[in-house]
N, C-alpha and C positions, 0 to 999 in steps of 0.2 A: 980302344980306338974309334968308336961311335961316338961317346960323351965328348971325348975331346974335339972331334969334327965340331960336332954341334956346336960345341962351346964357342971353336973358332967363328963360324957361321953367326952367332951370336953377339960375339963382339965386332964381328964386320957390318952386321945390319946397325950394329950402336954406334958404331963410329961414321957409317953413313948419314946415320940420324942426326949426329951431332953436327956433321960438318953442314948439312943441309939445317935445320935447325939450330944449331948452337950458336951460332955466329950472334953475337948481343947488340952488334952495330946495327947490323939487319933490323932486329928486333925492337930496338932503340927508334930506330928510324921510323918502324912502322907503329910504334905507339904514339912518337911525336907528330906524326902526319894523322894520325887518328884524333889526337889531342887538337888540332890544328883545323879540322873539317869540325868537330864539335864547336869549337870557339868562333869560327864564322858562322855557323848555324845559330848560334845563341847568341851572337852579335846580333843578326840582321833581324831575328825574332825582338830581341830588344827594341830597335829601331823600329819596326812595325806595329808594337805594341806601343811604344811613345807616341808614333805619329796618330795612332787612332784617340789617343787622349786628347793631343791636339785637335784633331779633328770636333772631337766632343767640346770642346774648350770654344773653337770656333762658333760650332751650331749654336750652342748655347748661350755665348754672350751676344751673338746677331740676332738671337731672338727667331729664330727658322722654327716656324709653327709647325711643318711636317715633322720636323726630327722632335721637336718639344709636346707634341703629343703623346708619345709613349710615356712619360713620366706623369707620376700623382699631381696632382693640381695641390698640394701641399708641398713636395718638391720645391715646384716653378715658384712658389710664393715666398720660400726660403730663400732660393737663391737670388731673387730679386730683392728681397731685404739684408742681401750680405752687406757689411760696412765697406766701405773701399779698401780697407787693411785686408779684409779676406777674400776679397777678388784678387787684389794684387798677390795674396800667397798663393792663393789659387793659379792664376797665372804664371808665376813664377815657378811652382813648382813644376809646371806642365813642360815650359819650356827648358829648365834644367834637367825635366826625364829626357828631353828630346837630345839636349846636348851628352848628356852625359851616356846616352846610347852610342851619339855620334864619335864620342872619342873611347869607347870600348870598339868599334868599328875602324878607328883609325888607330888602333891599340896604344892608348895612352895609360899611362898609371894614375892620371888624374881621372879617370873614371869611375873608380871606386869612391873617392870624394864626392863627386858631383851625383852618385846613387845613393850616400848616406846623406846628402843633404835633401836632395828630395824626399826620401823618406821620410827624415825628420819634419821637413816641412807639410808634408802631407797629414804625418799624425798629429802636429799643432792645428794645422787647420779643422782635421774629423775630429779629433779625440777634444782637443782644446777648446775650440768654438761650437763647432756644429752640433755634439752630441747636449753638452750642459747647457749650451746658454740660447741655443738658436732652434729646439726643441726636435732635432734630428732624429730622435727616435722614431718619432711619428712622421717627419715627412721623408725619411729614409724608408723605413718600413723594414720588414727583419732581412728581406733577399738586400736592400741598399747598404745597411749595416753590415751585412757579411760579406758582402761585394768590395766597399769600400776598404775593408780590414784584408781583405784577399790583395787589394793595389799595395797597401803598405806591404804586406808580406812579400810581394814580386821584388819590389823597389830592395829591399831589403836582401832577398835571395841574390839579385842581380850587384848588389853590393859585396857579399860574400862571393860569387864569381869572379868578380873584376881583381877580389885581393886574391883569390885562389889563382888565377890568369897572370898576375903581377910576380907571385913566387915562384910560378913556373916558368918563367920567362915569357912567355907570350905577350906581355904588354911593357911598351919602351919608357 
């Protein structure tokens, strides 16, 4: 009798737990809201990150002396010697990065393509011109080379995140 009674009590506890936590719709709703929350955090951080790149571009191209004092002289001479196509590529990639982040914030599928285009333009500028032709290794230094590769990797990760968000219905 005691075993049967404790078995019924265990079954009742199981049913109560199932009623409380077993509702799959409620669980999916929580997962969806958590996914949406993470999406908004990533989107806002991506926009802030892109806006810092825009700030850097503005301060560098307007030759703000206080801002440029933090860079080594070799890098400043390399930037001053940029051909116009390289300066245009840099400007376009920065603005496209801001647009991509804004598209992600607006929940548009086009954000993925914009992030990929930004990453490709950054790679062309850095790997295709700065390092081999503009003596970028000495101008950037070890930290600058690693940081530039991290910038490209961040754009690739944002493109992959936009792809994931599109597949999970977070982008329109």
